[in-house]
mmCIF file of the N, C-alpha and C atoms, coordinates in Angstrom:
data_MODEL
# 
_entry.id   MODEL 
# 
loop_
_atom_site.group_PDB 
_atom_site.id 
_atom_site.type_symbol 
_atom_site.label_atom_id 
_atom_site.label_alt_id 
_atom_site.label_comp_id 
_atom_site.label_asym_id 
_atom_site.label_entity_id 
_atom_site.label_seq_id 
_atom_site.pdbx_PDB_ins_code 
_atom_site.Cartn_x 
_atom_site.Cartn_y 
_atom_site.Cartn_z 
_atom_site.occupancy 
_atom_site.B_iso_or_equiv 
_atom_site.pdbx_formal_charge 
_atom_site.auth_seq_id 
_atom_site.auth_comp_id 
_atom_site.auth_asym_id 
_atom_site.auth_atom_id 
_atom_site.pdbx_PDB_model_num 
ATOM 1   N N  . UNK A 1 1  ? -5.038  6.932   9.363   1.00 0.00 ? 1  UNK A N  1 
ATOM 2   C CA . UNK A 1 1  ? -6.063  6.123   8.927   1.00 0.00 ? 1  UNK A CA 1 
ATOM 3   C C  . UNK A 1 1  ? -5.584  5.271   7.757   1.00 0.00 ? 1  UNK A C  1 
ATOM 4   N N  . UNK A 1 2  ? -6.043  3.879   7.816   1.00 0.00 ? 2  UNK A N  1 
ATOM 5   C CA . UNK A 1 2  ? -5.587  3.142   6.594   1.00 0.00 ? 2  UNK A CA 1 
ATOM 6   C C  . UNK A 1 2  ? -6.328  3.345   5.471   1.00 0.00 ? 2  UNK A C  1 
ATOM 7   N N  . UNK A 1 3  ? -5.612  3.008   4.180   1.00 0.00 ? 3  UNK A N  1 
ATOM 8   C CA . UNK A 1 3  ? -6.204  3.205   2.958   1.00 0.00 ? 3  UNK A CA 1 
ATOM 9   C C  . UNK A 1 3  ? -7.115  2.101   2.698   1.00 0.00 ? 3  UNK A C  1 
ATOM 10  N N  . UNK A 1 4  ? -8.201  2.476   2.030   1.00 0.00 ? 4  UNK A N  1 
ATOM 11  C CA . UNK A 1 4  ? -9.338  1.648   1.679   1.00 0.00 ? 4  UNK A CA 1 
ATOM 12  C C  . UNK A 1 4  ? -9.076  1.067   0.185   1.00 0.00 ? 4  UNK A C  1 
ATOM 13  N N  . UNK A 1 5  ? -8.891  -0.263  0.015   1.00 0.00 ? 5  UNK A N  1 
ATOM 14  C CA . UNK A 1 5  ? -8.336  -0.812  -1.178  1.00 0.00 ? 5  UNK A CA 1 
ATOM 15  C C  . UNK A 1 5  ? -9.567  -1.725  -1.765  1.00 0.00 ? 5  UNK A C  1 
ATOM 16  N N  . UNK A 1 6  ? -10.053 -1.565  -2.914  1.00 0.00 ? 6  UNK A N  1 
ATOM 17  C CA . UNK A 1 6  ? -10.985 -2.363  -3.621  1.00 0.00 ? 6  UNK A CA 1 
ATOM 18  C C  . UNK A 1 6  ? -10.252 -3.180  -4.610  1.00 0.00 ? 6  UNK A C  1 
ATOM 19  N N  . UNK A 1 7  ? -10.398 -4.608  -4.522  1.00 0.00 ? 7  UNK A N  1 
ATOM 20  C CA . UNK A 1 7  ? -9.630  -5.398  -5.521  1.00 0.00 ? 7  UNK A CA 1 
ATOM 21  C C  . UNK A 1 7  ? -10.478 -5.934  -6.430  1.00 0.00 ? 7  UNK A C  1 
ATOM 22  N N  . UNK A 1 8  ? -10.429 -5.533  -7.712  1.00 0.00 ? 8  UNK A N  1 
ATOM 23  C CA . UNK A 1 8  ? -11.332 -6.280  -8.887  1.00 0.00 ? 8  UNK A CA 1 
ATOM 24  C C  . UNK A 1 8  ? -10.306 -7.484  -9.639  1.00 0.00 ? 8  UNK A C  1 
ATOM 25  N N  . UNK A 1 9  ? -11.120 -8.381  -9.999  1.00 0.00 ? 9  UNK A N  1 
ATOM 26  C CA . UNK A 1 9  ? -10.290 -9.462  -10.734 1.00 0.00 ? 9  UNK A CA 1 
ATOM 27  C C  . UNK A 1 9  ? -11.392 -10.520 -11.119 1.00 0.00 ? 9  UNK A C  1 
ATOM 28  N N  . UNK A 1 10 ? -10.800 -11.409 -12.127 1.00 0.00 ? 10 UNK A N  1 
ATOM 29  C CA . UNK A 1 10 ? -11.485 -12.464 -12.609 1.00 0.00 ? 10 UNK A CA 1 
ATOM 30  C C  . UNK A 1 10 ? -11.358 -13.645 -11.726 1.00 0.00 ? 10 UNK A C  1 
ATOM 31  N N  . UNK A 1 11 ? -12.330 -14.513 -11.579 1.00 0.00 ? 11 UNK A N  1 
ATOM 32  C CA . UNK A 1 11 ? -12.138 -15.677 -10.582 1.00 0.00 ? 11 UNK A CA 1 
ATOM 33  C C  . UNK A 1 11 ? -11.109 -16.472 -10.952 1.00 0.00 ? 11 UNK A C  1 
ATOM 34  N N  . UNK A 1 12 ? -10.811 -16.544 -12.373 1.00 0.00 ? 12 UNK A N  1 
ATOM 35  C CA . UNK A 1 12 ? -9.590  -17.603 -12.619 1.00 0.00 ? 12 UNK A CA 1 
ATOM 36  C C  . UNK A 1 12 ? -8.384  -16.820 -11.939 1.00 0.00 ? 12 UNK A C  1 
ATOM 37  N N  . UNK A 1 13 ? -8.379  -15.718 -11.549 1.00 0.00 ? 13 UNK A N  1 
ATOM 38  C CA . UNK A 1 13 ? -7.103  -15.056 -10.978 1.00 0.00 ? 13 UNK A CA 1 
ATOM 39  C C  . UNK A 1 13 ? -7.265  -15.005 -9.349  1.00 0.00 ? 13 UNK A C  1 
ATOM 40  N N  . UNK A 1 14 ? -8.066  -15.726 -8.919  1.00 0.00 ? 14 UNK A N  1 
ATOM 41  C CA . UNK A 1 14 ? -8.428  -15.514 -7.407  1.00 0.00 ? 14 UNK A CA 1 
ATOM 42  C C  . UNK A 1 14 ? -7.337  -15.721 -6.481  1.00 0.00 ? 14 UNK A C  1 
ATOM 43  N N  . UNK A 1 15 ? -6.389  -16.719 -6.808  1.00 0.00 ? 15 UNK A N  1 
ATOM 44  C CA . UNK A 1 15 ? -5.020  -16.917 -6.084  1.00 0.00 ? 15 UNK A CA 1 
ATOM 45  C C  . UNK A 1 15 ? -4.383  -15.731 -5.894  1.00 0.00 ? 15 UNK A C  1 
ATOM 46  N N  . UNK A 1 16 ? -3.990  -15.071 -7.252  1.00 0.00 ? 16 UNK A N  1 
ATOM 47  C CA . UNK A 1 16 ? -3.370  -13.918 -7.210  1.00 0.00 ? 16 UNK A CA 1 
ATOM 48  C C  . UNK A 1 16 ? -3.943  -12.672 -6.387  1.00 0.00 ? 16 UNK A C  1 
ATOM 49  N N  . UNK A 1 17 ? -5.343  -12.588 -6.543  1.00 0.00 ? 17 UNK A N  1 
ATOM 50  C CA . UNK A 1 17 ? -6.010  -11.539 -5.865  1.00 0.00 ? 17 UNK A CA 1 
ATOM 51  C C  . UNK A 1 17 ? -6.141  -11.582 -4.453  1.00 0.00 ? 17 UNK A C  1 
ATOM 52  N N  . UNK A 1 18 ? -6.028  -13.059 -4.079  1.00 0.00 ? 18 UNK A N  1 
ATOM 53  C CA . UNK A 1 18 ? -6.198  -13.210 -2.465  1.00 0.00 ? 18 UNK A CA 1 
ATOM 54  C C  . UNK A 1 18 ? -4.779  -12.948 -1.907  1.00 0.00 ? 18 UNK A C  1 
ATOM 55  N N  . UNK A 1 19 ? -3.704  -13.222 -2.763  1.00 0.00 ? 19 UNK A N  1 
ATOM 56  C CA . UNK A 1 19 ? -2.438  -12.950 -2.169  1.00 0.00 ? 19 UNK A CA 1 
ATOM 57  C C  . UNK A 1 19 ? -2.071  -11.505 -1.940  1.00 0.00 ? 19 UNK A C  1 
ATOM 58  N N  . UNK A 1 20 ? -2.605  -10.864 -2.936  1.00 0.00 ? 20 UNK A N  1 
ATOM 59  C CA . UNK A 1 20 ? -2.355  -9.470  -2.956  1.00 0.00 ? 20 UNK A CA 1 
ATOM 60  C C  . UNK A 1 20 ? -3.116  -8.868  -1.760  1.00 0.00 ? 20 UNK A C  1 
ATOM 61  N N  . UNK A 1 21 ? -4.487  -9.348  -1.483  1.00 0.00 ? 21 UNK A N  1 
ATOM 62  C CA . UNK A 1 21 ? -5.278  -8.955  -0.296  1.00 0.00 ? 21 UNK A CA 1 
ATOM 63  C C  . UNK A 1 21 ? -4.620  -9.226  0.917   1.00 0.00 ? 21 UNK A C  1 
ATOM 64  N N  . UNK A 1 22 ? -4.165  -10.366 1.030   1.00 0.00 ? 22 UNK A N  1 
ATOM 65  C CA . UNK A 1 22 ? -3.250  -10.677 2.299   1.00 0.00 ? 22 UNK A CA 1 
ATOM 66  C C  . UNK A 1 22 ? -2.173  -9.790  2.511   1.00 0.00 ? 22 UNK A C  1 
ATOM 67  N N  . UNK A 1 23 ? -1.328  -9.567  1.540   1.00 0.00 ? 23 UNK A N  1 
ATOM 68  C CA . UNK A 1 23 ? -0.256  -8.521  1.578   1.00 0.00 ? 23 UNK A CA 1 
ATOM 69  C C  . UNK A 1 23 ? -0.706  -6.910  2.084   1.00 0.00 ? 23 UNK A C  1 
ATOM 70  N N  . UNK A 1 24 ? -1.639  -6.671  1.436   1.00 0.00 ? 24 UNK A N  1 
ATOM 71  C CA . UNK A 1 24 ? -1.886  -5.272  1.696   1.00 0.00 ? 24 UNK A CA 1 
ATOM 72  C C  . UNK A 1 24 ? -2.529  -5.161  3.073   1.00 0.00 ? 24 UNK A C  1 
ATOM 73  N N  . UNK A 1 25 ? -3.210  -6.182  3.495   1.00 0.00 ? 25 UNK A N  1 
ATOM 74  C CA . UNK A 1 25 ? -3.811  -6.259  4.887   1.00 0.00 ? 25 UNK A CA 1 
ATOM 75  C C  . UNK A 1 25 ? -2.785  -6.395  5.842   1.00 0.00 ? 25 UNK A C  1 
ATOM 76  N N  . UNK A 1 26 ? -1.879  -7.069  5.747   1.00 0.00 ? 26 UNK A N  1 
ATOM 77  C CA . UNK A 1 26 ? -0.581  -7.151  6.819   1.00 0.00 ? 26 UNK A CA 1 
ATOM 78  C C  . UNK A 1 26 ? 0.052   -5.941  6.775   1.00 0.00 ? 26 UNK A C  1 
ATOM 79  N N  . UNK A 1 27 ? -0.007  -5.049  5.569   1.00 0.00 ? 27 UNK A N  1 
ATOM 80  C CA . UNK A 1 27 ? 0.569   -3.757  5.660   1.00 0.00 ? 27 UNK A CA 1 
ATOM 81  C C  . UNK A 1 27 ? -0.298  -2.455  5.980   1.00 0.00 ? 27 UNK A C  1 
ATOM 82  N N  . UNK A 1 28 ? -1.439  -2.914  6.765   1.00 0.00 ? 28 UNK A N  1 
ATOM 83  C CA . UNK A 1 28 ? -2.229  -2.026  7.113   1.00 0.00 ? 28 UNK A CA 1 
ATOM 84  C C  . UNK A 1 28 ? -3.357  -1.361  6.514   1.00 0.00 ? 28 UNK A C  1 
ATOM 85  N N  . UNK A 1 29 ? -3.768  -1.840  5.126   1.00 0.00 ? 29 UNK A N  1 
ATOM 86  C CA . UNK A 1 29 ? -4.716  -1.596  4.569   1.00 0.00 ? 29 UNK A CA 1 
ATOM 87  C C  . UNK A 1 29 ? -5.898  -2.036  4.816   1.00 0.00 ? 29 UNK A C  1 
ATOM 88  N N  . UNK A 1 30 ? -7.059  -1.420  4.530   1.00 0.00 ? 30 UNK A N  1 
ATOM 89  C CA . UNK A 1 30 ? -8.514  -1.882  4.674   1.00 0.00 ? 30 UNK A CA 1 
ATOM 90  C C  . UNK A 1 30 ? -8.828  -2.574  3.512   1.00 0.00 ? 30 UNK A C  1 
ATOM 91  N N  . UNK A 1 31 ? -8.874  -3.690  3.128   1.00 0.00 ? 31 UNK A N  1 
ATOM 92  C CA . UNK A 1 31 ? -9.239  -4.474  1.864   1.00 0.00 ? 31 UNK A CA 1 
ATOM 93  C C  . UNK A 1 31 ? -10.552 -4.881  1.487   1.00 0.00 ? 31 UNK A C  1 
ATOM 94  N N  . UNK A 1 32 ? -11.175 -4.477  0.525   1.00 0.00 ? 32 UNK A N  1 
ATOM 95  C CA . UNK A 1 32 ? -12.510 -4.976  0.124   1.00 0.00 ? 32 UNK A CA 1 
ATOM 96  C C  . UNK A 1 32 ? -12.319 -5.923  -0.961  1.00 0.00 ? 32 UNK A C  1 
ATOM 97  N N  . UNK A 1 33 ? -12.663 -7.400  -0.782  1.00 0.00 ? 33 UNK A N  1 
ATOM 98  C CA . UNK A 1 33 ? -12.533 -8.263  -1.823  1.00 0.00 ? 33 UNK A CA 1 
ATOM 99  C C  . UNK A 1 33 ? -13.783 -9.089  -1.748  1.00 0.00 ? 33 UNK A C  1 
ATOM 100 N N  . UNK A 1 34 ? -14.279 -9.385  -2.925  1.00 0.00 ? 34 UNK A N  1 
ATOM 101 C CA . UNK A 1 34 ? -15.788 -9.975  -2.858  1.00 0.00 ? 34 UNK A CA 1 
ATOM 102 C C  . UNK A 1 34 ? -16.100 -11.191 -2.073  1.00 0.00 ? 34 UNK A C  1 
ATOM 103 N N  . UNK A 1 35 ? -15.015 -12.054 -1.998  1.00 0.00 ? 35 UNK A N  1 
ATOM 104 C CA . UNK A 1 35 ? -15.134 -13.319 -1.111  1.00 0.00 ? 35 UNK A CA 1 
ATOM 105 C C  . UNK A 1 35 ? -15.206 -13.168 0.298   1.00 0.00 ? 35 UNK A C  1 
ATOM 106 N N  . UNK A 1 36 ? -14.629 -11.956 0.507   1.00 0.00 ? 36 UNK A N  1 
ATOM 107 C CA . UNK A 1 36 ? -14.612 -11.671 2.131   1.00 0.00 ? 36 UNK A CA 1 
ATOM 108 C C  . UNK A 1 36 ? -15.472 -10.650 2.534   1.00 0.00 ? 36 UNK A C  1 
ATOM 109 N N  . UNK A 1 37 ? -16.380 -10.183 1.611   1.00 0.00 ? 37 UNK A N  1 
ATOM 110 C CA . UNK A 1 37 ? -17.200 -8.931  1.872   1.00 0.00 ? 37 UNK A CA 1 
ATOM 111 C C  . UNK A 1 37 ? -18.579 -8.997  1.455   1.00 0.00 ? 37 UNK A C  1 
ATOM 112 N N  . UNK A 1 38 ? -18.931 -10.112 0.696   1.00 0.00 ? 38 UNK A N  1 
ATOM 113 C CA . UNK A 1 38 ? -20.142 -10.233 0.051   1.00 0.00 ? 38 UNK A CA 1 
ATOM 114 C C  . UNK A 1 38 ? -20.554 -11.581 0.537   1.00 0.00 ? 38 UNK A C  1 
ATOM 115 N N  . UNK A 1 39 ? -21.822 -11.672 0.884   1.00 0.00 ? 39 UNK A N  1 
ATOM 116 C CA . UNK A 1 39 ? -22.483 -13.023 1.439   1.00 0.00 ? 39 UNK A CA 1 
ATOM 117 C C  . UNK A 1 39 ? -23.711 -13.157 0.668   1.00 0.00 ? 39 UNK A C  1 
ATOM 118 N N  . UNK A 1 40 ? -24.127 -14.341 0.551   1.00 0.00 ? 40 UNK A N  1 
ATOM 119 C CA . UNK A 1 40 ? -25.528 -14.674 0.074   1.00 0.00 ? 40 UNK A CA 1 
ATOM 120 C C  . UNK A 1 40 ? -26.653 -13.926 0.547   1.00 0.00 ? 40 UNK A C  1 
ATOM 121 N N  . UNK A 1 41 ? -27.395 -13.520 -0.233  1.00 0.00 ? 41 UNK A N  1 
ATOM 122 C CA . UNK A 1 41 ? -28.445 -12.538 0.332   1.00 0.00 ? 41 UNK A CA 1 
ATOM 123 C C  . UNK A 1 41 ? -28.248 -10.992 0.278   1.00 0.00 ? 41 UNK A C  1 
ATOM 124 N N  . UNK A 1 42 ? -26.939 -10.717 0.060   1.00 0.00 ? 42 UNK A N  1 
ATOM 125 C CA . UNK A 1 42 ? -26.402 -9.316  0.119   1.00 0.00 ? 42 UNK A CA 1 
ATOM 126 C C  . UNK A 1 42 ? -27.025 -8.632  -1.147  1.00 0.00 ? 42 UNK A C  1 
ATOM 127 N N  . UNK A 1 43 ? -27.048 -7.341  -1.001  1.00 0.00 ? 43 UNK A N  1 
ATOM 128 C CA . UNK A 1 43 ? -27.277 -6.456  -2.288  1.00 0.00 ? 43 UNK A CA 1 
ATOM 129 C C  . UNK A 1 43 ? -26.110 -6.112  -3.052  1.00 0.00 ? 43 UNK A C  1 
ATOM 130 N N  . UNK A 1 44 ? -25.778 -7.269  -3.815  1.00 0.00 ? 44 UNK A N  1 
ATOM 131 C CA . UNK A 1 44 ? -24.193 -7.190  -4.310  1.00 0.00 ? 44 UNK A CA 1 
ATOM 132 C C  . UNK A 1 44 ? -24.075 -6.002  -5.049  1.00 0.00 ? 44 UNK A C  1 
ATOM 133 N N  . UNK A 1 45 ? -24.757 -5.477  -6.095  1.00 0.00 ? 45 UNK A N  1 
ATOM 134 C CA . UNK A 1 45 ? -24.726 -4.447  -6.920  1.00 0.00 ? 45 UNK A CA 1 
ATOM 135 C C  . UNK A 1 45 ? -24.424 -3.225  -6.190  1.00 0.00 ? 45 UNK A C  1 
ATOM 136 N N  . UNK A 1 46 ? -25.365 -2.829  -5.129  1.00 0.00 ? 46 UNK A N  1 
ATOM 137 C CA . UNK A 1 46 ? -25.090 -1.884  -4.287  1.00 0.00 ? 46 UNK A CA 1 
ATOM 138 C C  . UNK A 1 46 ? -24.008 -1.958  -3.485  1.00 0.00 ? 46 UNK A C  1 
ATOM 139 N N  . UNK A 1 47 ? -23.699 -3.209  -2.824  1.00 0.00 ? 47 UNK A N  1 
ATOM 140 C CA . UNK A 1 47 ? -22.745 -3.225  -1.855  1.00 0.00 ? 47 UNK A CA 1 
ATOM 141 C C  . UNK A 1 47 ? -21.266 -2.980  -2.620  1.00 0.00 ? 47 UNK A C  1 
ATOM 142 N N  . UNK A 1 48 ? -21.121 -3.522  -3.920  1.00 0.00 ? 48 UNK A N  1 
ATOM 143 C CA . UNK A 1 48 ? -19.958 -3.190  -4.773  1.00 0.00 ? 48 UNK A CA 1 
ATOM 144 C C  . UNK A 1 48 ? -19.875 -1.729  -5.116  1.00 0.00 ? 48 UNK A C  1 
ATOM 145 N N  . UNK A 1 49 ? -20.833 -1.151  -5.609  1.00 0.00 ? 49 UNK A N  1 
ATOM 146 C CA . UNK A 1 49 ? -20.863 0.127   -5.737  1.00 0.00 ? 49 UNK A CA 1 
ATOM 147 C C  . UNK A 1 49 ? -20.331 1.123   -4.512  1.00 0.00 ? 49 UNK A C  1 
ATOM 148 N N  . UNK A 1 50 ? -20.961 0.798   -3.376  1.00 0.00 ? 50 UNK A N  1 
ATOM 149 C CA . UNK A 1 50 ? -20.647 1.538   -2.294  1.00 0.00 ? 50 UNK A CA 1 
ATOM 150 C C  . UNK A 1 50 ? -19.077 1.481   -1.887  1.00 0.00 ? 50 UNK A C  1 
ATOM 151 N N  . UNK A 1 51 ? -18.683 0.300   -1.989  1.00 0.00 ? 51 UNK A N  1 
ATOM 152 C CA . UNK A 1 51 ? -17.257 -0.156  -1.893  1.00 0.00 ? 51 UNK A CA 1 
ATOM 153 C C  . UNK A 1 51 ? -16.228 0.730   -2.743  1.00 0.00 ? 51 UNK A C  1 
ATOM 154 N N  . UNK A 1 52 ? -16.487 0.556   -4.115  1.00 0.00 ? 52 UNK A N  1 
ATOM 155 C CA . UNK A 1 52 ? -15.775 1.333   -4.909  1.00 0.00 ? 52 UNK A CA 1 
ATOM 156 C C  . UNK A 1 52 ? -15.757 2.847   -4.607  1.00 0.00 ? 52 UNK A C  1 
ATOM 157 N N  . UNK A 1 53 ? -17.163 3.445   -4.402  1.00 0.00 ? 53 UNK A N  1 
ATOM 158 C CA . UNK A 1 53 ? -17.077 4.841   -4.112  1.00 0.00 ? 53 UNK A CA 1 
ATOM 159 C C  . UNK A 1 53 ? -16.454 5.214   -2.861  1.00 0.00 ? 53 UNK A C  1 
ATOM 160 N N  . UNK A 1 54 ? -16.135 4.252   -1.908  1.00 0.00 ? 54 UNK A N  1 
ATOM 161 C CA . UNK A 1 54 ? -15.717 4.478   -0.603  1.00 0.00 ? 54 UNK A CA 1 
ATOM 162 C C  . UNK A 1 54 ? -13.963 4.327   -0.754  1.00 0.00 ? 54 UNK A C  1 
ATOM 163 N N  . UNK A 1 55 ? -13.662 3.637   -1.745  1.00 0.00 ? 55 UNK A N  1 
ATOM 164 C CA . UNK A 1 55 ? -12.258 3.204   -1.920  1.00 0.00 ? 55 UNK A CA 1 
ATOM 165 C C  . UNK A 1 55 ? -11.334 4.149   -2.110  1.00 0.00 ? 55 UNK A C  1 
ATOM 166 N N  . UNK A 1 56 ? -10.132 4.360   -1.434  1.00 0.00 ? 56 UNK A N  1 
ATOM 167 C CA . UNK A 1 56 ? -8.931  5.280   -1.971  1.00 0.00 ? 56 UNK A CA 1 
ATOM 168 C C  . UNK A 1 56 ? -8.279  4.817   -3.109  1.00 0.00 ? 56 UNK A C  1 
ATOM 169 N N  . UNK A 1 57 ? -8.225  3.528   -3.216  1.00 0.00 ? 57 UNK A N  1 
ATOM 170 C CA . UNK A 1 57 ? -7.220  2.757   -4.193  1.00 0.00 ? 57 UNK A CA 1 
ATOM 171 C C  . UNK A 1 57 ? -8.159  1.687   -4.794  1.00 0.00 ? 57 UNK A C  1 
ATOM 172 N N  . UNK A 1 58 ? -8.085  1.594   -6.272  1.00 0.00 ? 58 UNK A N  1 
ATOM 173 C CA . UNK A 1 58 ? -8.643  0.373   -6.733  1.00 0.00 ? 58 UNK A CA 1 
ATOM 174 C C  . UNK A 1 58 ? -7.471  -0.355  -7.564  1.00 0.00 ? 58 UNK A C  1 
ATOM 175 N N  . UNK A 1 59 ? -7.457  -1.772  -7.085  1.00 0.00 ? 59 UNK A N  1 
ATOM 176 C CA . UNK A 1 59 ? -6.450  -2.681  -7.631  1.00 0.00 ? 59 UNK A CA 1 
ATOM 177 C C  . UNK A 1 59 ? -7.178  -3.513  -8.834  1.00 0.00 ? 59 UNK A C  1 
ATOM 178 N N  . UNK A 1 60 ? -6.688  -3.236  -10.006 1.00 0.00 ? 60 UNK A N  1 
ATOM 179 C CA . UNK A 1 60 ? -7.498  -4.033  -10.992 1.00 0.00 ? 60 UNK A CA 1 
ATOM 180 C C  . UNK A 1 60 ? -6.511  -5.118  -11.541 1.00 0.00 ? 60 UNK A C  1 
ATOM 181 N N  . UNK A 1 61 ? -7.022  -6.437  -11.338 1.00 0.00 ? 61 UNK A N  1 
ATOM 182 C CA . UNK A 1 61 ? -5.931  -7.342  -11.904 1.00 0.00 ? 61 UNK A CA 1 
ATOM 183 C C  . UNK A 1 61 ? -6.270  -7.866  -13.226 1.00 0.00 ? 61 UNK A C  1 
ATOM 184 N N  . UNK A 1 62 ? -5.502  -7.564  -14.255 1.00 0.00 ? 62 UNK A N  1 
ATOM 185 C CA . UNK A 1 62 ? -5.801  -7.727  -15.589 1.00 0.00 ? 62 UNK A CA 1 
ATOM 186 C C  . UNK A 1 62 ? -4.917  -9.046  -16.020 1.00 0.00 ? 62 UNK A C  1 
ATOM 187 N N  . UNK A 1 63 ? -5.494  -9.913  -16.643 1.00 0.00 ? 63 UNK A N  1 
ATOM 188 C CA . UNK A 1 63 ? -5.072  -11.027 -17.407 1.00 0.00 ? 63 UNK A CA 1 
ATOM 189 C C  . UNK A 1 63 ? -5.655  -11.473 -18.456 1.00 0.00 ? 63 UNK A C  1 
ATOM 190 N N  . UNK A 1 64 ? -5.142  -12.633 -19.232 1.00 0.00 ? 64 UNK A N  1 
ATOM 191 C CA . UNK A 1 64 ? -6.089  -13.024 -20.131 1.00 0.00 ? 64 UNK A CA 1 
ATOM 192 C C  . UNK A 1 64 ? -7.265  -13.520 -19.657 1.00 0.00 ? 64 UNK A C  1 
ATOM 193 N N  . UNK A 1 65 ? -7.526  -13.911 -18.469 1.00 0.00 ? 65 UNK A N  1 
ATOM 194 C CA . UNK A 1 65 ? -8.761  -14.305 -17.916 1.00 0.00 ? 65 UNK A CA 1 
ATOM 195 C C  . UNK A 1 65 ? -9.694  -13.273 -17.765 1.00 0.00 ? 65 UNK A C  1 
ATOM 196 N N  . UNK A 1 66 ? -9.099  -12.055 -17.733 1.00 0.00 ? 66 UNK A N  1 
ATOM 197 C CA . UNK A 1 66 ? -10.105 -10.976 -17.405 1.00 0.00 ? 66 UNK A CA 1 
ATOM 198 C C  . UNK A 1 66 ? -10.703 -10.098 -18.500 1.00 0.00 ? 66 UNK A C  1 
ATOM 199 N N  . UNK A 1 67 ? -10.207 -10.619 -19.709 1.00 0.00 ? 67 UNK A N  1 
ATOM 200 C CA . UNK A 1 67 ? -10.562 -9.937  -21.096 1.00 0.00 ? 67 UNK A CA 1 
ATOM 201 C C  . UNK A 1 67 ? -11.804 -10.240 -21.334 1.00 0.00 ? 67 UNK A C  1 
# 
């Protein structure tokens, strides 16, 4: 079974986050990233909480933008 990966990032770092997401997906991971998994009208807080609780791995992209 593939690892479930949650990616957390500042939107200023979206390019980096999406690059990591593509890499992990190509290597068999099931990646959760907001722009691909949340839609208008969704229950964002509960969807994010569920995704975090189900994740095997959390990738937090830390930069000066995320401070």
